[in-house]
N, C-alpha and C positions, 0 to 999 in steps of 0.2 A: 529496377529503379528507373524512374522517368528521366528524360534529358535534363529537366530542371533540377532534379535531385542530384544528377551527376555533376552539373555545374556548381551547385551549392557545395557538394563535397569537395570539388576541385579547389575551391577557394576557402575551404576550412583552414583555420590557423594551424591545426594539428597536422596538415598534410603538406607543409612547405617543402619537405624533402621530395615528395612525389612530383610536385610542380617543377622543382628545379631539375629533377632528373628528366622529365619530359622536355623541358627547355633545352637541356644539354644534348639530348638525342636529336632534337630538331636542328640545333646548331651543327652537330656532327654531320647530319644529312646535307646541310647547306654547304659545308666544306667539301664533302665528297662529291656531290653532284653539281653544286654551284649553279649560278644563273646560266641559262642557255647562251652559248656564244661568249661567255666571260673567260677571263684568264684563270688558270688553275692557281689555287692559293699557294703562296710561297712558304718558306720555312718560318719566317718571322710571324706571318699570320697564323700558322699552326701553333707556334709556341704561345702567342698571346691568347689564342682561343683555348688551348688546353689549360693554361693557367686560370682563365676566366671560368671554364667548366669546373675545374677541380675546386677552386676556392668558393664557387657558388654552392657546391654540395657541402663543403666543410662548414661554411658559415650560414647555412640555411636557417638556423635558429637565431642568428644575430643579424637582423636586417640592416641596422645602421652601419655596422662594420662592413657588411657585404656591399652596401651602397658605396661607401668610401673606396673600397678596393676596386669595384667595377668602374667607378668614375675615373679612378687613377689609371686603370688599364686603358680606358677610352682616351684619356689625355695622352698616354704614350703611343697609342695606335694612330692617332690623327696625323702626326708628322711623318710616321713611318710607312703607313699603308694607304693604298688607293681605295680599298674596300674595307670600311670599318663597321660593316653591318653587324658582325658578331658582337663586337664590343658595345655598339650602340644599343642593341637589343638587351645585352647583359645589364647595362646601366639602367635602361628603362624598366626592365623587370625588377631590378633591385629597388627602384623607386616605388613600383607598385606594391611590393612586399612591405616596404617601410610604411607606405600610406595606409595599408590595411591594418597594420599591427601597432603603429606608434601610438603612444598615450598622449603625446603633446602635438597639437596642431602646428605650433611654431617650428618644431623639428621637421615636420613634413615640408613646410614652405621653404625653410632654409635649404633642405636637401634638394628640392626641386630647382631652386635658384642655382645651386652649385652645379647640378647636371646641365642646366640650360647654359650656364656660363662656359662650361667645358665644351659643350656641343657647338656653341657659336664660334669657337676658335677655328673651327673647320671652314667657316665662311668669311673670316676676317681677311680683308685684302682682295677679295674676289670682286668681279664686276657686279653692278647692282642687280641684274637679273638673277645671277647665281646666289647673291647674298639673300635676296628675297625668297628664292627657292629654299635656301637653308633655314630661313625663319619659318616657312611653312612646314618644312620637315621637322623643325623643333616642336611645333604644335603636336605632331604625331608622336615624337620621341618623348616629350615631357607631359604634354597636355592629356593625351589618352590614358597613360598609366595613372596619372594623378586623378583624373576624373573617375576612372574605373575603381581605383582604390578607395576613393571617398564614398562611392556608391556602396561598395561591399562593406566598408566600415560602418556607414550609416544604417545599412540593412541589419547588420549584426546588433548594433545598439538598439534599434527598434524592436528586434526580435527578443533581445534580453529584457527590454522594458515590458513587452507584451507578456512574456513568461512571468515576470515579477508581478504584474497586475493580476494575471490569472491566479498565481499562488496567493496573493493577498485576498482576492475575491473568494477563493476556496476556503481560506482561513476564516474570512468573515461569515461565510455560509455555515461553516462548522460551528463557529461561536454562536450564531443565531440558533442553530439546531440544538446545541447544548442548553442554551437559555430556555428554548421552548420545552425541551425535555424536563428541565428543572422545574419550570412552572407546572407542567403536567404532573410531575411526581408530587409537588406540593399540594396540588388540587386533590389527587388520589389519596394522599396521606390525610388530608383534612376529612375527606369522605369516610375513610376507614376509621379514623379516630372518632368522628362525631356521630356516625351512623352505625356502622357494623360493630365496632368495638363496644359501643353503648348497649346495643341489643344483646350481644353475646354476654356481656357482663351481667345484664339484667336476668338473662336465662340462667346463668350459673348461680346467681344469688337466689333466685326463686327455687331452683332445685335444692340448694343447700338448706333453705328455710323449710321446704317440704319434708326433707329427711328428718328434721328435728321436730317438726310440728305433728306429723302423722305418727301416731303410736301403733304398736303391734303391726309394723310393716312386714309384709311377706319378704322373706330373705331374697327371693328371686327379684322382686321389685326393688328392694334395697340395693341389690347388686347392679341393676340397670341404672338406678339413680346415681349410684357411685360412679359408674362408667361415664354417664352423661356429664356429671360434675367434673370428673378428671379430664374428659375430652374438651369440655368448654374452657377449663382452666388452661390447658395446653394451647387451645386455639387463641385465647387472649394473649398468652405469652408470644405466640407466633405473630399475632397482629401487632403487638408492641415492637417486636424486632423489625417487622416489615415497615411500619411507620417510621422508625428510626432510620432505616436504610433509605426510604423514599425522601425523607426530609433532608438528609445530609449524608450522601453515600461516602464522601471522603472521610468523614469523621468516624465511620464504623469499618472502614476498609481494613484496618489493622486489628480489629476486635473480632476474634473467631467466635466469641459467644453470640454475636449478633448476626453473623453471616455464615456460620458453619456449625458443624457438630463435632464433639470430641470423638476422635476415631475409635477409641476403645469402647465407646458407648454405642457404636453403630450396630453391632449384632443384636444387642438388647432392643434398640429402637426399631429395627426391622422385625424382630419377633413381636413387639407390641403392635406394630401395624398389621401383622398377620393375624394376631389375636382379635383385633378390632374387626377385621374382615370376617373372621369366623363367627364372631358374635352377631354380625349382620346376616348370618345364615349361609355364607359362602364356604364351600369346602376348599381349603387352601393347603396345598402340598408345598412345603418350603425346603429348598436345598441351598443353604447359605454356607459359603466357604468361611471357616473361622479366620482365615487370613485377611478377610475384608476389614478386620479391625485395625489393620496396619496402614491403610491408605491415608492420604492427606484429608484434612477436614473439609475442603471444598468439594472434592469428589464424593466424600461420605455424605454430605448434605444432599448432593444431587441424587445419589442412589436412594436415600430415604424418601425424598420428595417424589421421585419416579415411582417407587413402590407404592406409596400412599395413593398417588393419582391413578395408577394402573388398577389397583385393587378396587378403588372407588368406581372406576369405569366398569369393571366387571360386575359389581353389584348393581350399577345403574342400568347397564345394557344387556348383560347376560342373565340377570335375575338371581334370586337368592338360592336357587337350586343348582347353580353352576359350580363346576369344579375348575379351580385355577391352580396353576403350578408356577411358583416363583423360583427362579434360579439365579444365584449370584455367585460367580466364580472369579478367581484371580488367575491370570495367565500372563507370565512375563511382565508383571507390573500393571497390566491393563485389566480393567474391570469388565467382565462379560455379564450383562444383566438381561433377563428375559422374564416376561410374564405371558403365559398362554392359558386360554380357557377353552372349554368345550362348547360354549355357546348354547347350552341346552335350556336356558331359562326362557321365560316368556318374552315375546317381542316387546321392546321398550317403546314408550310413547315418543312421538317425534320431538326433537329438540327445538324449542322456539327459535325464531330468527334472531341472530345476534348471540346465541349461546353456544355452548360446546367448545370452549377454548382449551380443553385438556390436552389433546394431542399437540396442537401448535405450541402451547406453553412448554410441554415436555421436550419438543423438538428444539425450541430456542435454548432451553437450559442445557441440552446435550451439545448443541453446536458451539456454545460458548466455551465448553471444555474440549473442543476439538474432535468430537465424535459425530456420528450420524445415527438418527433414530429411524428404525424401520417399523412400520405399523401396517397390518393388513390381515385379511382373512387367511385361515389355514384350511386344510382339507375338511370337508363337512361343514359344520356351522360355527366353528371356533374362530378365535381372534388371537393374534400374537403381536406383542410389542417387545422390541429388543434393541439393544445398542451395545457398543463397546466404547468405554471411556478410556482413552489412551493414557499411558503413563505420563508423568509430568514432563519428562525429557522429550516425548514425542509431540506434546502439545506445542512446544516452542517452534519445532520444525514445521 
């Protein structure tokens, strides 16, 4: 810690006991060693000093009471002792503590006046030169602790105000960021609704019309049409849910139908995603733990979306002749998910600039749930994507 840091810590309001203890040790050293050539302290000076030391430690959290006690001890010491340095310092230090911690400025000035009045009694009746010397000493005894206490107090208040302004500025920036994200979500929702959803709905409608208009349709072609129609219908439902979330996230936060999947339906949904990948020509080996149907709805939706995205990436980058393996296991409440392929398909075409947000999107979804996504090549030409979604109790920690 720097010297400035030590000074700041020394005058921290929470460290009044440490300050008083250091002051008492300094006073004890003064009594033992004393000024060079001075008389040794007598029993009365020792008694008053020990009382001042002890009460200073006991009353370190009550600065006003401590000031009254130390000032009273000074008033007692002035007529009895020739050297009242210990009690003068005790009263001055008590004034410093009160100035730093008092909530009322009036209390500070009344206390300073009281200490000054008691200290001046030591100069009353003295010749003018000694009286003026006492007045100068009074400036050190009262003025210095008063000035230092006001400086420390003002510095604390300015620091607190700066911290408050910084907190308000942080809240303002967060509010502006939330507003900007809300505007962006609204714009995306409009685009999805007005453009994407419209075209998907049009394609689904045309496929449905084609199935009814074309007679003597080959069963295999009819099966393809049926799959396209079902996939488009599901895509429309997902788009509607996404638009609802983008437009008003708070309104759907408690609606699992819009933001999650029913846990018991997760194994079937994963099987459907695997079947779609197989229809695209990919050989998929699935190892799905039946216990996956017992996880919460939010992680269930994440597992489904990760599986759909990973298998889509396999079809896009590894090619239709690739072999992929999906593994979903439950261990101690955590979901262990992995998709790995052999990468034997044709080399994919380069992704245009600005595209290819699959892995970043998957990573963001996983990190929201407290996990970490690992994606990278394996031995040979394959590719692996895996993660562990922690149990709900682990996410909080």
